[in-house]
C-alpha positions as CSV (number, residue, x, y, z in Angstrom):
1,M,206.5,-3.8,25.6
2,S,206.2,-7.6,25.5
3,A,207.4,-9.5,28.6
4,L,208.1,-12.5,26.4
5,L,210.4,-10.6,23.9
6,S,212.0,-8.2,26.4
7,G,215.8,-9.0,26.6
8,R,215.6,-11.8,24.0
9,E,218.1,-12.2,21.2
10,I,216.3,-12.6,17.9
11,L,217.7,-13.4,14.4
12,L,215.7,-12.0,11.5
13,V,216.5,-13.4,8.0
14,E,214.6,-11.4,5.4
15,D,215.8,-10.1,2.1
16,E,213.1,-7.4,1.5
17,S,214.8,-4.4,3.1
18,L,211.6,-2.4,3.9
19,L,209.9,-5.4,5.7
20,R,213.2,-6.2,7.4
21,K,213.4,-2.6,8.8
22,R,209.8,-2.7,9.8
23,L,210.0,-6.0,11.7
24,T,213.3,-5.0,13.3
25,A,211.8,-1.7,14.6
26,Y,208.8,-3.6,16.1
27,L,211.0,-6.3,17.8
28,E,213.2,-3.6,19.3
29,S,210.2,-1.6,20.5
30,Q,209.3,-4.8,22.4
31,G,212.7,-4.8,24.2
32,A,214.3,-7.5,22.0
33,A,217.8,-7.3,20.6
34,C,217.4,-8.0,16.9
35,T,220.1,-9.1,14.4
36,A,218.7,-8.6,10.9
37,V,220.4,-10.1,7.8
38,G,219.3,-10.8,4.2
39,T,220.8,-14.1,3.0
40,V,221.0,-17.7,4.0
41,Q,224.8,-17.5,4.5
42,E,224.5,-14.5,6.8
43,G,221.8,-16.3,8.7
44,R,224.1,-19.4,9.0
45,N,227.0,-17.2,10.3
46,A,224.8,-15.6,12.9
47,L,223.3,-18.9,14.1
48,E,226.8,-20.3,14.6
49,S,228.2,-17.3,16.4
50,L,225.5,-15.6,18.4
51,P,223.6,-16.7,21.5
52,L,220.0,-16.6,20.1
53,D,216.6,-17.2,21.6
54,Y,214.5,-17.2,18.4
55,V,214.9,-17.2,14.6
56,L,212.5,-15.6,12.1
57,A,213.4,-16.7,8.5
58,D,211.8,-16.0,5.1
59,V,211.6,-19.0,2.7
60,N,212.9,-17.6,-0.5
61,L,216.3,-15.8,-0.1
62,P,218.8,-14.6,-2.8
63,D,221.2,-17.5,-2.1
64,G,218.9,-20.3,-1.2
65,L,216.0,-21.4,1.0
66,G,215.4,-20.3,4.6
67,L,214.3,-23.8,5.3
68,D,218.0,-24.8,5.2
69,L,218.5,-22.8,8.4
70,I,216.1,-25.1,10.4
71,E,218.7,-27.9,10.8
72,I,221.3,-25.5,11.9
73,A,219.0,-24.0,14.5
74,Q,218.3,-27.5,15.8
75,D,222.0,-28.2,16.1
76,Q,222.6,-24.9,17.9
77,G,220.6,-26.0,21.0
78,E,217.1,-26.4,19.4
79,I,216.5,-22.7,18.9
80,P,212.9,-22.1,18.0
81,I,212.6,-21.1,14.4
82,V,209.5,-19.6,12.7
83,I,209.3,-19.6,8.9
84,M,207.7,-16.7,7.1
85,T,206.2,-17.5,3.7
86,A,204.3,-15.7,0.9
87,D,204.7,-18.4,-1.6
88,G,203.6,-22.1,-1.5
89,G,201.1,-21.6,1.3
90,V,200.2,-24.7,3.2
91,E,202.6,-27.0,1.3
92,V,205.6,-24.9,2.3
93,A,204.3,-24.6,5.9
94,V,203.9,-28.4,6.1
95,E,207.4,-29.0,4.7
96,A,208.9,-26.5,7.3
97,M,207.2,-28.2,10.2
98,K,208.3,-31.6,9.0
99,R,211.9,-30.4,8.9
100,G,211.7,-29.1,12.5
101,A,210.3,-25.5,12.3
102,S,208.4,-24.5,15.4
103,D,205.7,-22.5,13.6
104,Y,205.1,-20.4,10.4
105,L,203.6,-17.1,9.5
106,A,201.9,-16.4,6.2
107,K,202.7,-13.1,4.6
108,P,201.5,-10.4,4.9
109,F,201.0,-10.5,8.7
110,D,200.6,-8.0,11.5
111,P,203.8,-7.6,13.5
112,N,201.7,-7.7,16.7
113,E,201.2,-11.4,16.0
114,L,204.9,-12.1,16.7
115,P,204.8,-12.3,20.5
116,L,202.0,-14.9,20.3
117,V,203.7,-16.9,17.6
118,L,207.1,-16.9,19.2
119,G,205.5,-17.7,22.6
120,R,203.8,-20.7,21.1
121,A,207.1,-21.8,19.5
122,Q,208.9,-21.6,22.9
123,S,206.1,-23.5,24.7
124,G,206.1,-26.2,22.0
125,R,209.9,-26.6,22.3
126,R,209.6,-26.9,26.1
127,E,206.8,-29.4,26.0
128,S,208.7,-31.5,23.5
129,R,211.8,-31.6,25.6
130,L,209.8,-32.2,28.8
131,Q,208.0,-35.2,27.2
132,K,211.3,-36.6,26.0
133,H,212.7,-36.3,29.4
134,R,209.6,-37.9,31.0
135,N,210.0,-40.9,28.8
136,E,213.7,-41.3,29.7
137,A,213.2,-40.6,33.5
138,A,210.9,-43.7,33.9
139,N,213.9,-46.0,33.4
140,K,216.6,-43.6,34.6
141,V,219.3,-45.0,36.9
142,T,221.0,-42.5,39.2
143,S,224.6,-42.0,38.2
144,D,227.4,-41.2,40.6
145,E,229.8,-40.2,37.8
146,G,231.9,-37.2,38.8
147,L,231.0,-37.5,42.5
148,F,232.7,-39.6,45.1
149,F,230.6,-40.5,48.2
150,G,232.6,-43.3,49.9
151,E,231.7,-44.9,53.2
152,S,231.9,-41.6,55.2
153,L,229.0,-40.2,53.1
154,D,226.7,-43.2,53.0
155,V,223.9,-41.4,55.0
156,F,224.5,-38.2,52.9
157,R,224.1,-40.2,49.7
158,G,220.9,-41.8,51.0
159,Q,219.4,-38.4,51.7
160,M,220.3,-37.1,48.3
161,Q,218.7,-40.2,46.7
162,K,215.5,-39.3,48.5
163,V,215.6,-35.8,47.0
164,I,216.0,-37.3,43.5
165,E,213.0,-39.6,44.0
166,A,210.9,-36.6,45.2
167,D,212.1,-34.6,42.2
168,R,210.8,-37.2,39.8
169,R,207.5,-37.2,41.6
170,L,207.0,-33.5,41.8
171,S,208.9,-32.4,38.6
172,D,207.3,-29.0,38.2
173,K,207.3,-27.4,41.7
174,L,210.5,-28.3,43.4
175,P,211.6,-27.1,46.8
176,P,215.0,-25.3,47.2
177,V,218.1,-27.1,48.4
178,L,220.8,-25.8,50.7
179,I,224.4,-27.2,50.6
180,E,226.8,-26.1,53.3
181,G,230.5,-27.0,53.8
182,E,234.0,-25.6,53.9
183,T,235.6,-24.1,50.8
184,G,236.7,-26.9,48.5
185,T,234.5,-29.7,49.9
186,G,232.7,-30.1,46.6
187,K,229.5,-28.2,47.0
188,T,229.3,-27.3,43.2
189,S,229.8,-31.0,42.4
190,V,226.9,-32.0,44.6
191,A,224.7,-29.3,43.0
192,R,225.6,-30.6,39.5
193,W,224.9,-34.2,40.7
194,L,221.4,-33.2,42.0
195,H,220.6,-31.4,38.7
196,A,222.0,-34.2,36.4
197,N,220.0,-36.9,38.3
198,G,216.8,-34.8,38.8
199,S,213.7,-34.2,36.8
200,R,215.2,-31.1,35.1
201,S,218.4,-32.7,33.8
202,D,217.4,-31.8,30.2
203,R,217.0,-28.1,31.1
204,E,219.6,-25.4,31.9
205,L,221.8,-25.4,34.9
206,V,222.9,-21.8,35.6
207,V,225.8,-21.6,38.0
208,V,226.4,-18.3,39.8
209,N,229.2,-17.3,42.2
210,C,227.4,-14.7,44.3
211,A,230.7,-13.6,45.9
212,A,232.0,-12.6,42.4
213,L,229.1,-10.4,41.5
214,P,229.9,-6.7,41.8
215,E,227.5,-5.2,44.4
216,Q,226.3,-2.4,42.1
217,L,225.5,-4.9,39.3
218,A,224.3,-7.9,41.3
219,E,220.6,-7.1,41.0
220,S,220.8,-6.6,37.3
221,E,222.8,-9.9,36.8
222,L,220.3,-11.9,38.8
223,F,217.0,-10.3,37.7
224,G,217.8,-8.5,34.4
225,H,217.1,-4.9,33.5
226,E,215.1,-2.8,31.1
227,K,216.7,-0.4,28.5
228,G,217.6,2.9,30.2
229,A,217.3,1.4,33.7
230,F,220.7,2.9,34.5
231,T,223.5,4.8,32.7
232,D,225.0,1.8,30.8
233,A,221.7,0.0,30.1
234,K,221.7,0.6,26.4
235,Q,219.4,-2.3,25.8
236,A,217.2,-4.7,27.8
237,R,218.7,-7.8,29.2
238,I,217.3,-10.9,30.9
239,G,218.8,-11.9,34.3
240,L,220.1,-15.3,35.5
241,F,216.8,-16.2,37.1
242,E,215.0,-15.9,33.7
243,A,217.9,-17.6,31.9
244,A,217.3,-20.6,34.2
245,D,213.6,-20.6,33.7
246,G,212.4,-24.2,33.6
247,G,215.8,-25.5,34.9
248,T,218.0,-25.1,37.9
249,L,219.8,-22.0,39.3
250,F,222.8,-22.7,41.6
251,L,223.6,-19.7,43.8
252,D,227.1,-20.4,45.3
253,E,228.1,-18.4,48.4
254,I,224.6,-17.0,48.7
255,A,225.6,-15.3,52.0
256,S,227.5,-12.8,50.0
257,L,224.3,-11.2,48.7
258,T,223.0,-8.0,50.4
259,A,219.9,-8.1,52.6
260,S,217.8,-6.4,49.9
261,L,218.9,-9.0,47.2
262,Q,218.2,-11.8,49.7
263,A,214.6,-10.4,50.0
264,K,214.2,-10.5,46.2
265,V,215.5,-14.1,46.1
266,L,213.0,-15.0,48.7
267,T,210.2,-13.5,46.7
268,A,211.4,-15.4,43.6
269,I,211.3,-18.7,45.5
270,E,207.9,-18.2,47.2
271,E,206.0,-16.5,44.5
272,G,207.8,-17.7,41.4
273,R,208.0,-14.1,40.1
274,I,210.8,-11.6,39.5
275,R,210.9,-7.9,38.5
276,K,213.6,-6.5,36.3
277,V,215.5,-3.4,37.3
278,G,213.7,-0.4,35.9
279,S,210.4,-2.3,35.3
280,S,207.1,-2.3,37.1
281,K,206.0,-5.7,35.6
282,L,206.4,-9.0,37.3
283,I,207.7,-11.9,35.2
284,D,206.8,-15.5,36.0
285,V,209.8,-17.9,36.4
286,N,209.8,-21.6,37.3
287,V,213.3,-22.2,38.7
288,R,214.6,-25.0,41.0
289,L,217.0,-23.1,43.3
290,I,220.1,-24.7,44.9
291,A,222.1,-22.5,47.3
292,A,225.4,-23.1,48.9
293,S,227.5,-21.4,51.6
294,N,230.9,-22.1,53.2
295,R,229.5,-20.6,56.4
296,S,226.6,-21.8,58.5
297,L,223.5,-19.8,57.5
298,K,221.9,-20.7,60.8
299,E,224.7,-18.9,62.7
300,L,224.7,-16.0,60.3
301,S,221.0,-15.5,60.7
302,E,221.3,-15.6,64.5
303,Q,224.0,-12.9,64.2
304,G,221.8,-10.8,61.9
305,E,224.1,-11.3,58.9
306,F,221.6,-13.3,56.9
307,R,217.8,-13.0,56.5
308,E,216.2,-15.5,58.9
309,D,213.1,-15.9,56.6
310,L,215.3,-16.8,53.6
311,Y,217.3,-19.2,55.8
312,H,214.2,-21.1,56.9
313,R,212.9,-21.3,53.3
314,L,216.2,-22.7,52.1
315,N,216.7,-25.1,55.0
316,L,213.8,-27.4,54.0
317,L,216.4,-29.7,52.3
318,N,219.8,-29.1,53.8
319,F,223.1,-31.0,53.2
320,T,226.3,-30.4,55.1
321,I,229.5,-31.8,53.4
322,P,232.1,-32.7,56.0
323,P,235.7,-31.5,55.4
324,L,238.2,-34.0,54.0
325,R,240.1,-34.3,57.3
326,E,237.0,-35.8,59.0
327,R,236.4,-38.4,56.3
328,G,239.0,-40.9,57.6
329,E,240.2,-43.5,55.1
330,D,237.8,-42.0,52.5
331,A,240.5,-39.4,51.9
332,L,242.7,-42.0,50.3
333,R,239.7,-43.5,48.4
334,M,238.8,-40.0,47.2
335,A,242.4,-39.5,46.1
336,E,242.3,-42.7,44.1
337,H,239.0,-41.7,42.5
338,L,240.4,-38.4,41.5
339,L,243.6,-40.0,40.2
340,A,241.6,-42.4,38.0
341,G,239.8,-39.5,36.4
342,L,242.9,-37.4,35.9
343,A,244.9,-40.3,34.5
344,R,242.1,-40.8,31.9
345,K,242.2,-37.1,31.1
346,Y,246.0,-37.1,30.4
347,G,246.0,-40.5,28.7
348,Y,247.9,-42.6,31.4
349,K,247.1,-46.3,31.4
350,K,248.9,-46.9,34.7
351,S,249.0,-44.6,37.7
352,A,249.4,-45.1,41.4
353,F,250.5,-43.3,44.6
354,S,253.8,-44.2,46.2
355,E,253.4,-45.7,49.7
356,R,254.9,-42.6,51.3
357,C,252.4,-40.5,49.3
358,R,249.5,-42.7,50.5
359,R,250.6,-42.0,54.2
360,W,250.8,-38.3,53.4
361,I,247.2,-38.3,52.1
362,C,245.8,-40.0,55.2
363,N,247.7,-37.8,57.7
364,Y,247.6,-34.3,56.1
365,E,244.7,-32.1,57.3
366,W,243.9,-30.7,53.8
367,P,242.8,-27.2,54.7
368,G,241.7,-26.7,51.0
369,N,239.8,-30.0,51.1
370,V,239.0,-31.9,47.8
371,R,240.0,-28.9,45.7
372,E,243.5,-28.9,47.2
373,L,243.8,-32.7,46.9
374,Q,242.8,-32.6,43.2
375,H,245.3,-29.8,42.5
376,E,248.2,-31.8,44.2
377,I,247.3,-34.9,42.3
378,E,247.1,-33.2,38.9
379,R,250.4,-31.3,39.5
380,A,252.2,-34.6,40.5
381,L,250.7,-36.4,37.5
382,V,251.8,-33.8,35.0
383,L,255.3,-33.2,36.4
384,G,256.1,-36.5,38.1
385,D,256.2,-40.3,37.6
386,P,252.5,-41.4,37.1
387,E,253.3,-45.0,38.3
388,S,254.7,-43.9,41.6
389,L,253.2,-40.5,42.4
390,E,254.7,-38.2,45.0
391,F,253.3,-34.7,45.7
392,L,255.9,-32.1,44.8
393,G,255.4,-30.1,47.9
394,M,255.9,-33.1,50.2
395,P,259.1,-32.8,52.3
396,S,261.4,-35.8,52.3
397,G,261.2,-36.6,56.0
398,T,258.0,-35.1,57.5
399,V,254.4,-34.2,56.6
400,T,253.1,-30.9,57.8
401,V,249.6,-31.4,59.2
402,S,249.0,-27.9,60.5
403,E,251.0,-24.9,61.6
404,G,253.8,-26.0,63.9
405,E,253.0,-29.8,63.5
406,T,254.7,-32.6,61.6
407,V,254.0,-36.3,61.2
408,A,256.7,-38.9,60.5
409,N,256.7,-40.8,57.3
410,D,259.1,-43.6,57.9
411,G,260.9,-42.2,61.0
412,G,264.3,-42.2,59.2
413,D,264.9,-38.5,59.6
414,W,263.4,-38.4,63.1
415,L,266.0,-40.6,64.8
416,N,268.6,-38.6,66.8
417,P,272.0,-39.3,65.4
418,A,273.5,-39.3,68.9
419,W,271.1,-42.0,70.0
420,A,272.1,-45.6,69.8
421,L,270.6,-48.9,70.8
422,P,271.8,-49.9,74.4
423,E,273.8,-53.1,74.5
424,E,271.7,-54.5,77.3
425,G,268.6,-54.0,75.1
426,F,265.2,-52.4,76.0
427,M,261.5,-53.1,76.0
428,L,260.1,-52.1,72.6
429,E,256.5,-52.1,74.0
430,A,257.5,-49.6,76.7
431,A,259.2,-47.4,74.1
432,I,256.0,-47.3,72.0
433,D,253.9,-46.3,75.0
434,R,256.4,-43.6,75.9
435,L,256.3,-42.2,72.4
436,I,252.5,-42.2,72.4
437,D,252.5,-40.4,75.8
438,L,255.0,-37.8,74.5
439,A,252.9,-37.2,71.4
440,I,249.7,-36.7,73.5
441,E,251.5,-34.4,75.8
442,E,252.9,-32.2,73.0
443,C,249.5,-32.1,71.4
444,G,247.8,-30.8,74.5
445,G,245.9,-34.0,75.3
446,N,244.3,-34.1,71.8
447,V,244.3,-37.8,70.9
448,S,243.3,-37.3,67.3
449,K,246.1,-34.7,66.7
450,A,248.6,-37.0,68.4
451,A,247.5,-39.9,66.2
452,R,248.2,-37.8,63.1
453,R,251.5,-36.7,64.6
454,I,252.9,-40.2,64.8
455,G,251.1,-41.7,61.8
456,V,248.7,-44.1,63.5
457,A,245.0,-44.5,63.9
458,R,243.2,-42.9,66.8
459,D,241.8,-46.3,67.8
460,Y,245.4,-47.7,68.0
461,I,246.3,-45.1,70.7
462,R,243.1,-46.0,72.6
463,Y,244.0,-49.7,72.3
464,R,247.6,-49.1,73.6
465,K,246.3,-47.0,76.5
466,T,243.7,-49.6,77.5
467,K,246.3,-52.4,77.3
468,K,248.7,-50.4,79.4
469,G,246.0,-49.8,82.0
470,K,245.4,-53.5,82.4
471,S,249.0,-54.5,82.8
């Protein structure tokens, strides 16, 4: 069985039934899944509807020329196509190559030549794409599109820029990256940014949510399997590591993998090799791995819940994204960034948050982080007034910041209806200080929480306390 063809999807376009059956039998004996058709139209339909790795096409077919399939293969993701010809010899081969064919085979040929020819076609395709990318990378400017850094992530952005610069220098052997942060902080967006601005941006980015992989099928999903490896393995299949070969594999929530799978991931990183389920052969893979976790892998490894050796291997380049509640005024800037993108999506030329909504954004704790913020903005944009947005779940008088806590918006609903201004007047400064003291007391001495409670900055409370102490 050929490691190159095992698990691959191949389209065979050949009108001679005996040869078609012979080649199909050979390809399937090498572990490939073969779709065999006899006309140009059937080939076109298959190209436009099936996820294919290679195409083998005869030149002369009942309804036209197999050469006409070359352009379609190019349009469908530059699928390598090999032309088979018995007529025209060198002239036909040259024409095929000019039109974009990867290689050609002169009939009659030995089926054992197929792995070599298809492997050459795949290598040629990769080298062509790599050279194109190298030419573009020399003048490439890093793009922040789709990712908001803000002032609170200046240092973070600088670290990521250094990774991109290293990527462009190393290109072929790239170290893994670990991204940590609470759920919803934007770990997937950071992974996509690293891939899009790195040296492999022209290759595949395969995104995997490890927490969603069924435990009994996780190994097969990641590393592939051979035909008959288990009850339902009716044909060989490549895994996600192999699908990402030459590109980037993003393993989100990597801590969800079992210890045995963590060991296999470590082997793939260190040795650049994987083994399919049910196979004794090792397959070389060149994958840039980005891993993410919403829990600290250091803490999990210390508790024995994550392999320490894998943690240290991943921790070479580590980014921790802070939760939205710790990003200060960047929360509002993030909201405006998200609103601009969503407004374009829905075709609104003018969009803005109401003043009350802006205060809500700055004071709410956002337990769901950026994901929750984006959801609230999109819902308000779709169902509300785009020029004065208000979040639909926002109460009229207060903002809930955490369980049992509220923060006043304008104070209108907070005033006690039985309270009235004394005729003799009172000291406003003293009332403000008393209100601050009350907020701090009710928040158990937590100044940050008290500041959110009454809708002011933490530094303002410190200023008031310092001023009071000097008087």
